[in-house]
N, C-alpha and C positions, 0 to 999 in steps of 0.2 A: 495651684497655678498662681505665679507671682505676676502682679500687674506691671506694666511698663512704668518705670519711675520717671516722673516729670516733676519739675519744680512747682510746688503749690504755695510758695511764699512770695510776698511782694518783692520787687526789686530793692536792692539795698539802698539805692538812691532815695527811693520813696520813704524808706524807714528813717534814714538820716534826716531828711528835711522835716519830718514831723517831730523830731526830738532834738531841738537845738539847745536845750537848757544846760546840759552838762558840758561845760567847756573848761579848759584849764584855767586855774586861778594863780596868779602871781608867778606864772611860768613854771610851776612845779608839776612834774609828771607823776610823782609818787602821791597823787591825790586821786579821789574818784574821778574828778574832772579830767585830770591828765591821763589816767588809765583809759577812760572812755574815749578820749580824743584819739589816743594812739590806736585803740582797738578799732575805732571807726575808720581810720586810715587803712588799717590792714583789711577790713571788710570790703572797703571800696576797691582794694587791689585783689580781692578774691583769696586773701591769705587767711583762711578760716581757722586753721590751727593756731596761728600767731594771735589772732584776735581773741580766740577762746582762752588762751593762756592769760592774756591781759585781763579779760573780764572775770575769769576765775580768781585771779589774784585780787581783783577789786572786791569781789563779794566775800572772799575769805577774810580780807583785812578789815572791811568797813561795814559789813552787813549787820553786825550785832547792834550797832547804834545808828544805823543809817536813817531809820525813820525819824529818830529824834534830831539828828544832825542835818539831814538833807530832805526829809519829808518823802511823800509818795513818789517823787520823780526818780528816786533811786531804783524804783521798780523797772525803769527803762534798761538799767544794766542787766537785770535778770532776763528781760525780754531779748536784749541783744545776745546774751549768752545762749538763750534757747534757739535763736535764729542760727547761730554758728553750729550748735549741736545738730540741728536739723540738716544743715548743709553737709555735715559729716555723718549723717544717718545714725546718730547716737540718740535714738528716739526716746528712750526712757529718761535719759539725762535731760533732754529737751522738755519732756513732760514736766519734770520736777522744776525746771527753770521757769516755765510758763505758769506753773502752779504758784511758785513763790511770787512772781510778778503780780498775779491776780489776788492771792489771799493776803500777802503780807504788806502790800503797798496799794491799798484802795484809796480812792479819792474821796474820803469822808472826814477829813479833818481840816483844821485851819491851815495846815501845812500845804494843802493842795491848792491854796489860793495863788501860789506863785507859778502855777502851771500844772503841777501835779504829775500823776502817772498817765501819760497820753495813751499808753498801750494796755491799761488795766483790763478793759473789756475785750480788746482784741487778743489779749493773751489767751482768753477762752477759745477763740477760733484756732490759734496756733497750737494750743494744748490738744484740741481735737485732732488737728492734722498730724501732730506728733504721735498721738495714740493710734491714729490710723496707720502711720508708718510702722509703728511697733506691732501692728496686728491686733490691737486691743479695740475691737470693733464696737463693743457696747459702750466703753468709755468714750470713744470718739463720738458716737451718736449722742450721748448724754451731754458732752461738752458743746457739740454743734447746737443742740437745742437750747442749752443754757446761754450761749452767745446770742442767739436770736432773741431770747427773752430779755436780756439785760443790756444789750448794746444801746448806745446813743445813736439814733438814726441820723442825726446831723453830723456826728463826729466819727462813728465807727463804721465806715464804709467797708464793703467787701465785694468780691466778684461772684454774682449769683450763679453764673454758669458753672464755675468750678465748685461752688458750694453744693449745688444740687447733684452734681456728678459725684462728689464725695459722699453725700448721703446715700446715693444709689449704691455705690461701691460697698460701703459698710453694711448695708442691708443685704446685698448679694452675698457678701462674705458670711453673713449670719444665716444664709439660706432663706431670708425673707424676700423671696423673689417678687411676690406681688407688690410689697411695699417699695422695694427697690425700683421696680418698673415705674411706679408713680413718679418718683423723684427723677428717674432717667428721662421719662417723657416730658417732665417740666423743663429739664435742661435742653431737650431736643426741640420741643415746640417753640421755645423762646431763644433758640441758639443765636439768632442775630441780635436781639435786644440784650440778652444776657452775655453776649460774647463768649459763648460756650466754646472752649478750645477743642480743636480736633483731637489732640492727644488725650484730653479728658474723655471725649466720646469713646475713643478706642479703649481706654482703660476700663471704663464702665462696661463697655460691651464685652470685654475680655472677662470681667468679673461675672457678668450675667451668664455667659456661656459656661463658665466654670460651675456656677451654682446650678444651672440646669442639668449639667452632666452629673453632678453629685446627687441631685434630687431625682434624676431621671424624669424630669418634668419637661419633656420635649415640646409639649403643646404650648406651654407658656411662652417659649421662645418664638415658635412659629407665629403665635398670635401677636406677639410684640412686633415681630418683623412686618407682619401684614399691616399693622396699624401705623408703623413709624418708618416704613422703608424709605420714603422720600426724605425724611428728616435725618435719618441716620447716615445717609450717603455723604461722603466727604468729597469736596471738589477734586476732580481728577489730578490737578497739578499738585495738590497737597497729599495725595495718596501714596506716593512711592515709599515714604518711611513706614507706612502702616500696612502696606500690602503683605509683608512677611507675617505680620501678626494675624491677619485674617486667614492666611494660608495655614498657619499653625493652629488657629482655633478650629478651622474646618477639619484638619487632620485629627484633632482631639475629639471632635464630635463624631467623626466616623469611627474612630477607635472605640468610642463609647456605644456604638451601635445606632447612632442617630444619623442615618444616611440622608434623610430629608433636610435636616439642619445643616449638614455638611454641604450639600448642594446649594442651599440658600446662601451660605457664607461665601462660597466660591463666586456666586453671582454678584456679590457686593463689590467685587474687585474689578475696576475697569481695566480694559486691555492696556498693555504698555504703550501701544500706538496712540490710544486715546489720551493717556496721561501725557505723552510727549507732545501731542498736538495742542493740548490745553496749555501746557507750560510755554510752548513756543508762541502761542497766540497772545498770552498775557505779556510775555517778554517783548513781543513786537509792539504792543500798545504802549509800553513804557517809553519808547523812543530812546533818547540818550539819558534819561533821568536815572538816578541811582535807586530811587524807590518812589512808590505812589501809594495813596490810600485807595483801597478797593473795598468799599463798603466798610465792614468792621475790621477788615484785615489790612495789613501793610505788606505790600509786595516789594521785595528787594531784588534788584537786578542780580546781585551776586548769588543769592540763593536759587533764583530761577535758572540762572546759567549753569550752576552746578547740577541742578535737577535734570536739565536738558542733556547735559554731557553724560550723566550716569545712565539715563534712559537709552540714549543712543548706543552707549557701550554695551548695555545688556542685550539690545536688539542685534547689533552687529556680531556680538559674541555668541549669539544663538541661545541665550539663557534668560529670556524675560520671564516675568511671573507666569505667563500663560503656559509655559512648559510644565511648571509644577501643578498649575490648575488642571491642565488636560490630563496629566499623568494621574492625578488624584481622582479626577472625574472618571477616568477609565477604570481605575481600581474600584471605585464606588459602584459603577455600572456592573462590573463583573461580579462583585460581591453580592449584588442584588439579583444576580441571575441574568442580567441583560448583557450577554457577551457581545451581541451585535453593537450595542452602544459603546462598549469598551473598544471594540474594533475601530469604530468611527473616530474615537478620540485618539487612539494610537496612530491612525492614518493621518489625522491632522498634525500630530506631532512630527511625523516623518516628512510630510509635505511642506509644512510651514517652518519647522525649526530643525533642519537637518544638521545644524552645527551644535546642538545642545550637548552638554558634557555627558549626559546619560543616554546619548543616542543608541548606544549598543543595547542597553536594556529595553529601551522603547521599541527599537526595531525588532528585537527578539519577540517582544510581546505582540507586536503587530503581526508577525508571521504566525504566532501561536493562536491568536484570536481569529485570524483569517482562516486558519485550518479548522478551527472549531465551528466557524459559521459557514463553512462551505464556499468561501471566496477563493476558489482554486487558482484563478489567474493571479490574484494578489499574493497568495501564499507562494506561488512559483516566483513571481517577480521580486518580491521583497526578500524571499529566502535566498535567491541567487545574489541579490544585492548585499545581504548580510554576509554571505560566504566570501564575497569580494572585499568588502570593507573591513571585516573582522575575522581574518583567517585563523587567528590564534585565540579566539574567544572561548571562554568556558562554556558558552551557550552553543557552540558549533555542533556538538553532538546532538543536542536537543533540536536544533534547527534541522539537521538532517532527518531526525526522527519525525519531526512535525511535517516537513515537506514530503517525505516519503510516504507516510501513512495517508496524508491528505491526497496526494497525487495518485497513490495506488487505489484507494477506495473510490476515486473519481475517474478511474480508467486511464490515467496518463502514464501508461506502462513504459513507453519508450523513454520518457524523461526520467522515470523511476530507475530504469536500468542505467542510464547515464550517471545519475547521482550515486546510486548504490554501488556501482562498480568502482567509482572514484573513492568512495567512503569506506567500503567494507574492510579493506586492508589496514586502515588506520585505527580500527576499533579493536578493543580488547575482547577476546572470546570470553563468554560468560556474562557479559554486561547486557543490560536492557537494550542499549543502542545496537550492539552486535546482533542480538536476538531479532530486533525489528528489521534491521538492514538486510540480514540474511533471508528473512521471510519475504520481504518485499521484492528482493532480487529474484528469488526462486519463483514467487508468484507471478511476477511480471514476465519472466521468461516463459512461464506456463501459458499465460494469456496471449503472448505474442507468438506462440507456436514454436518456440525454441526448446523443444521437449527434452532433447538429450542433455542440454546445459541445465535445464530446470531440475531434472531428476537428481543430479548430484547435490545441488543446493538444497532441495527439499528433503532429501534423505539426511543430509547433514543437520538441518534444522530440527527435524523430528528427533534425531539422536541427542543433540546437544541441549534442547530446551523442552523437556517433557511437561514443564509447568508454565510455559509461555502463555501470554495473553492471546497469542495467535495459534494456540495448539489445535483448535478445531479446523480452521481453514488450512493450516499447514498439513495436517493429516489428510484432509480431503484432496488437496492439490497433489500430494505425494501419490495417493492411490489413483486418482483420475489421470494424472500424467502418465502413469504406466500404460493405461489404455490408449492414450494418444500415441504412444510409441509402439502400440500393438503388442504389448506384453500382456495379453488378455488374461492368462491364468494368474500371473502375479498380481495384476490389477484387481482381479476378482477376489483374491485372498485378502488384499489390503482393504478393499471396499467392504467386504463382509465384516472385518474387524472394526472398521470405522463406524459402520451402521450399528454394530452391537455395542461399541463403547460409548457412542453419543446418540442414543435413541430418542432423546427429548427434542421434538421439533421446535419448541420454544427457545431452547438453548442452542440448538444446531440448525442454523439457517441453510446449511448445505445438504441437509438430509434428502430432500427430493432430488437434488442433482446427483447425489451418490446412488440413490435407487435407480435413477435413469442410467447412469454409467454402468451399474451392475447388470442391468438388463442388456445393455449393449455388449458387455463382456460375454454374457451367456449366449447371446445370439452369435457372436463371433466364434465361440467355442462349440457351436452347433448344439447347444443345450436349449432347444427352442421352448420346451415346456417351462423350464426354469426362468427363461427370459420373460415369457408371458406372465408367470407368477409375479415377478417384480413389477411389471407394468400394471398388473391388476391392483397391486398394493398402492402404486403411485396414483392411479385413478381414484381409488377408494379414499386414501388418506390425504392426498394433496391435489384435489381436482382443479384448483386454481393456480397450481404451480407454474412458474415461468417456463418450465420445460415440457408442459403438457402437450403442446402441439407437436413438438419433436417426438415425444413418447408415442403419440398416436401414429405418426409416420413409421416409427420403428415397429409398432404393433402390426401395421399393415405389411411391412417387410416380412415379419415372422409368419403371419398367416398366409401370405402369398407363397412363402417357402414351403409351407405345409400343404399347399394345394388348395387352400380355402379361399378361393378368389372372391366370392361374394362378401365374406367377412373382411377380407383385406380392403376391398373397395369401400366398404362402410367406414373402416378406420381412416383411410386416406381422405375420404370426404369430410369426416369430422375434423381431421387435422387442417384441411383447407379452410373450413368455415371458421374454426377458432383462430387460425393464423391471420386470416383477413380481418376478423373482428379486432384483433390486437394490433393490426398494422405491421405484422411480421412478414415482410415481403419475401425474405429468403425462404422461410419454411413454407409459406403459401406456394411459392413457385416450385419448391421441392415436392409438395404434395401433388401438384398438377403434373409434374414429371412422372411420378409414380403411377398416377391414373392413366396417363397417356401410354406408358409402358405396359401396364396391366391390361388395359382394354384394347390396345392397338396390336396385340400379338395375333398372328395368323392362327385360326383355330386348328388344333391338331385333329380332333375328332370331327367326323362328318356332320354329326348331329349337334355339335356345339354351336351356340349362338355367336354370330359375328358382331362384335361391338365396335367395329371400325368407326361408325358414325359418331358414337359417344366419345371415342378417343379423339377424333378430329375436333369435336366441340371443345374438349378440354385443351387441346393444342391451340386452337384459335384463341381461347381465353388467355392462355399463357402468353402468346405473342402480342396480344393486345395490352395486357396489364403488366407483364414482367419481361419485356424484351431484353433487358440488360441483366437478367438473372444469371448466376454462374451455372445454372442447369440448362442453359440454352443448347449446348452441344448434345446433351442427353435427350432433350425433347426433339431436337432436329433429327436425331437418330431413331428415337422411339416411334415417331409419327410416320415413318416411311411407308410401312405396309398399309396403315389405315388411310393415308392420303392417296395411295395408289388404288385402294379398294373403292374410294369415292370419286375416282377420276381426277385427282389433283396431284398425281405422281410427279409431273414435271415441276410443279410449284414447289413440292417438297424437296426435290433434288436440287433445284436452283437455290432454295433457302439453305440447304445443307452445304452447298458449295460456298455460299456467302458466309456461313458460320465458320467454315474451315478457314477462309481468308481472314476473318476477324480474329479468330483464335490465334492464328499464325502470327498476327501482328500485336498480340496482347501478351506480354511477358508473364509467365507463370500460369497462364490460363489452363484449366483442366478440361479433359474430355476430347482432346485433339485426336488421340489414337482411335477412340471409338468412332468419332465422326468420319475420319478418313476411311476406316474399315467399312463402315456402313455405306459411305458414298461409293467406294470401290465396288462393293457387291451390287448396289443398285445400278451403277453406271454400266457394268458388264452385262446387264440384262439386255441392253440395246446396242452395245458397242464392243469392239474387239480389245484384246489385251494390248495390241500395238497402239490402238487409239488412246487407250488409257495411259500407256507409257508416254506418248506424245503430250497428253494433257498434263501429266504429273511432272514432266521435266520443265514445263512452262505454265505452272498453275496460275490462273488469273489472281492478281493482287498479292502474290508472294514473290518478293524481290530476291535477287540472286544472293544477297548477303544474309538472308534469313535462313541460316543453315539448319536450325532446329526443325523448322517446318519442312524444308526440302528433304531432310533426312527421314522424317516420318513418311513422306511420299515414297521414298526409295523402299522403305520397309514394307509399305503396302504393295508395291510392285513385286517385292520378293515373295510376299504371300501368294500373289497370283501365280507366279512361276512355280512355287512349291505345289500348289494345287495342280498345275499342269503336269508336273513330274509325277505326282501321286496318281493322276488319272491316265497316265500314258500307257500303263499296263504293258502290252507286248510291243508297243511302238518305241523301240530303243532310241531311235534318232530323235524323236520328240522329247524323250526323257533327258537325253544328253544335252539338247539345246536348252531345255528348261534349267537343268542343273548348272550349265555354263553361265546362263543369265544370272542365276542366283549367286554364283561365285563372283562374277563381275560386280554385281551390286554390293555385295558385302565388302569386297576389296575396295570399292569406291567409298563406302562408309568409313573404312579404316584409314584410308589415305587422305580423303578430301575433307574430313570433318574432325575437329578436335573433340575430345570427350566432353569438354565443358559445354559444347554446343548442342549435345544430344540429350533428349529427354530420357527419363529412367526406362521407359518402355524400349527405346531403341538401344540404350546401353545394354540392357539384358538380352535383347535379341542378338546383337552383335557378339556379346560375350558368349552366348550359347553356341553361336556358329563357330567362333574361334575355339571354344572348348572341344569341339568335335574334330579339330584338325590335329596335326602332328605337334603343334606348339600350344598346348592348352593353357600354359601359364601366361600367355599374352592376353588372355581374357580377363585376368585379374584387375587391370586398371579400369576396365569398363564396369565390373561389379563394384569395385571399391568406390568409384565416382558416384554410382547410384546410391550406395549406402552412406556416403558422407553427407548427403543432402538432408535438409530438415524434412522434406517431403517423404511420406511413407509409401508413395506409389511404387509398386513392384518391388517392395522391400524383400519379401520372402523369396520370390524367384531369384533375386540378386544374391541373397544369403545362400540359397541352395547352390547356385552356380559357383560362388566362391568356394563353398565347402567341397563341392565335387572336384574342383581343381586341386585344392589343398589335400584332399584325401588321397591323391596319387603322389604326394610329395614325401618329405621327411617325417620322422615320428612326431616332431614338434608341430609340423604343419598339419599332420593328421589329427592331433589333439585340438588344434584350433578349428579344424573342420568339424569335429564332433560338437563343439560348442554351437556352431552355426546350425548344424542339423537339429540339435536339441531345441534351439530357438524356433526353427520352422515347425517342428513337431508340436511344440507347446502353444504357439500363437497364430499360426497361419489359419486363415479361414477357408483355404482351398484343401479339400480332402486329398486331392492328387498330390499336392505339395507335401503334405504330411506323410503320405504313403511312400513316396520315393525317398524322402529324407530319412525315414526310419530304416528303409532297406539299405541305403547307402551307409548309414551310421553303423548298422550291424556289420556290414562288410568291412568298414574301416576299423571297427573294434577287433574284428578277427585278425586283420593285418597287423594290428598293434600287439596282438597276443592277449588282449583283454577278453579271454574266452568266457569268463563268468558273466560279464556284462552282455556280451554278444548272445549268450544262451538265453538270458532273461529277456532281452529285447526281441529275440527271435520267437520265444514263446508268446510274448505280447502280440507280435505281428500275426501269429498263427491262431490267436484266440478269435473264434468266429464272432464274438460279441463286440469286438473293437473295430471291425469294419475295414481292416487292411486286407487287400486281396490281390493286388496287381502282380506281385512277385512271390506268390505262395510257394511254388515249386523250388525256386532258388533259396528262399528262406528255410524251407524244410531241410534242404541239403546243408545249409549253414548250421542249422541246429544240430544235425547229426555230427558234423565236423566238430562243433563246440563240445558236445558230449565226449567225442573221441579224444580231443585234446585234454579234456579235464579228467580223463581216465575213468569215465562213467560208462563202463563196457556194456552193461545191459541196455542202458538208454541209447547208447550210440548204435548198437546192433539193431534195436527196434526201429530207430529213426532211419538208418540206412535202408533197412528192409521196407519201411514205409515209402521212402522216395522211389526205390526200385519198383515197387508194386503200383504206387499211385500215379507215377509219372513215367511209365515205361516208354511211351512214345518220344519223350524228351531225352534222346540218347545222350546229350551233353551232360545230363544229370543222372539218369538211370544207370548208365554204364559205370561211371566211377562209384556210384552208391552201391551197386551190386558187387563190384570188385572188393570194396572196403568191407562190406558185410561178410563176404566169403572169407576174407583174411582174418577178421575178428573171430569168427566161428572156428576157423581152422586152428588158430592159435590157442583158443580156449580149450579145444579138444575135450569137451565134456560129453556127457550122455544125457539126452532128454527123451525118456521113454525108450522106444525100440530103435530110435534113430540117433546116431552119434553126431556131435557137432561137425565133424569132418564130412560125414555123409551129407549132412544138411547143407554144408557149404557147397559141396559139389552139386547137389540137387538145385539149389538156388541159382547157381551159375548156368547149369545146363538148361533149366527151364527158361531163364532169361534169354539165352542165346537162341533157343528154338523159337521163342515168341517174337523176337525182334529181327531175326535173320532176313525176313521179307522187307524190312525197312532199310537195312544197312547193306546186306550182302547180296545185292542184285545189281544188274548192269545199269539200270536207270535210277539208282538211289539218289535221293536228295540230301542225304546226310553229308555233312562237311567232312573234310579230311580229318579234322581233329576228332569228330564224333566217330568216324570209322576206326581211327587208331585206338580210341578208348574202348570201343566194342571189341576190337581184336585182342586187347589186353585181357578182357573178361574171358574170351574164347580160349586164349592161351592158358589162363589160370585153371579153367575147367579141365583142359587136357592134362595139365600138370597134376591136378588133384586126383583125377581118375586113374592115373598111373600108380597111385599108392595102393598097396594090397588091402588096406583097411577100407577102401572105398569101392562100392559097386557101381558099375556104369548104368546108364539109363536102360540099356538093353538087358543087362543082367536082372535089374529090378523088375522089368516087364516080364521076363521069362519066369522068374520066381512067382510072380503074381499069377501068371497063366497056369503054372503047375499047381498052385494052391487051389485054383478053381476046379 
């Protein structure tokens, strides 16, 4: 480390006034006197090279005999030559000149009587200073000591402040820190008396820091500062030239690992404002004077004015010393692990110095440290500011990454989506920035319920970044999101893999959530034992998990589904207790909802206990503690019977009416359909359908423009009239009136309400109604609207409805229909949905000529262990047809025979099955034992006709015309076959049997 170079020699004026002896003689310049005089003039003008040439010429020409001719005073020439060389930083030459002055021209002869060598002893001081300039520290110390020992105290004066500073510097350079500190303290403690220069103090301090860094002796510096802090401080107005030095020293200390020293050094620098105010104050005290004496210092107006101007410029320009200090302090704090301290420093930089030239870097670091310390609002605020101020910055990608990760993991999902959607397209695929941005966007869509959008993003992330730092949460979100879209089977598969791939709970924070989701999938897929197994693991391995109260509610659902009501009640009660202890109001109210529903059911068996009073107690607790819960509609519905049972039915009905009104006026509120349905049923116990119609057309609190609620009320009325039509039985007039009302109401829904105004429930109901008309494709907009929404309500009925329409269209439409049927079969929680979807899919595959697929799915349907049963006769017939189309003659014949024999009364199936079995056997024309195929074909047909004649061929038959025609075809084929000579009639066979007896 090189010290700041400051003049350590006396003013040339002082030098010249002390040596007046050598003057020109006889006007001759080419004499020692003349050369010295010329050199002196050059020195006064600061022409050091010119002066040096003259003095060098003088010593070269006259030095040999100078002592004899001129005596010791010729030594002044060498002294002046050394001064010039020092000015020109030719340190070793200067040392030689001062040595010559001292050694060759001593004042110890008669020649010295004329004045002698006035600088003989002072040459030792300059020799020491020159040696110091040359970095010959030991020589310098030796010469300083020799000067003190030999000097004439009355003649050889010196500046003690600078002298002790130089002693300190030399010792510091020799790593004699302790000895150097002694001299430095002497200069500091007596700085007023010794007139110790500020530049010298800074030089010495610089050398001290360098020695401390080299010797790694941090303590000696901190001790020195603690002892001499007040003395080492320089007046603020004098500090501007030295502030950069202290900043540099602090930086070097930090780089050497001495954070404490670095902080101490930064604290020695007064603020720019303080320096400015001090300079302005002193300038004001000067009045109009050009300069004044201020203690040991001379204040000059010009210098103070320059200082004030420079300081004002640094402040207005936004780059005072504090900028460097704060940036360095921030770096020191962060290096020491104090990120919060770094954040505070960067915050001050932004708030106080927004014009600094390095603002871009400082603002970036502010966002970075705000993110690291959890200052989310600050990260958001300054991150957005950075994006506005530095749109082309190289830090922009990192800013987006910092903002997004901070905002994401602090739940600011909407803001994440806004930033990520704006940023993602600008990032190169395969980069860390693209990895992070894609993950945050997918995760934010997941958390905000935009599941269809989230899935594509999450699938893409998992595919592109298998080694991502976000690999665990990304895989979890991908798997869990599938369940949110109700792709239960697909989600279960992904969750199983996730749990297997990341089984370490210490590494995988999402493990308990994944287990809970897997249990939910199993429940949705009707795999109740598997669901309970997952929940048991969750209770055992993660009893304090955040999802435990939800898991207990799910466990209650499963046990209730299994008919284990006492165990279900226990699970719900535990969920309620845990949720309330954790302050989880949503789950607590959900548990109360389940308890009301479980205990408030009307007993089916006569000897079953009636828990109505318990249900009412839970309902009262719900309304008291959680009146704003999203489960209010379910509780209002579930409490009806229990409230009626304890004599509070009117109260329950009134509350349910109020809930309907509230839900109607709350966009997106759930449970409206169930609430209206329950209210309708309860209202009709004491009122007529016409009264209900009057009420529903003008429901209290539901305005005319609230089309969604009014449409739901229309649907409820349709349900009432459907019941009337169903119960009319023989009363055709009543049935006609009810059906007419139904048609009017549905037409009203079609014409008076836009699909955007209708709930998913209504959309599906209207779609189903239209699907049964002569224009089924008009139902598609209703199903499509329901399926386009983020809500999963009535998704599977809508999918089935759309597929059922498409299945009657073109081949391409039929293929789309099959996809919808497959989705319903895979993921619907309603067994009836699965059943009808599989049946319709089999029929659609047959119509497409996909006979192999139809055959396999028909066999699946008919497998008794799979639980499909509503259309077994039809599916058995389809299986037979599939075998037939595939050329599987034996299987087809056996299947047609099975339909003919098993479902004989279903003429629409048994007649064509019998006919086709006869045709196959007749065509095969083989022999099986004593009976030929053709005889067997006739026997099958004749037996069928005889057994079913009483159903079809009678005056009061209930068989349709189509069934009668199919039966007639079998009868005709029987008559055709018996006419063949190879076939014996039933009567012939009976006669032969009689003869054999």
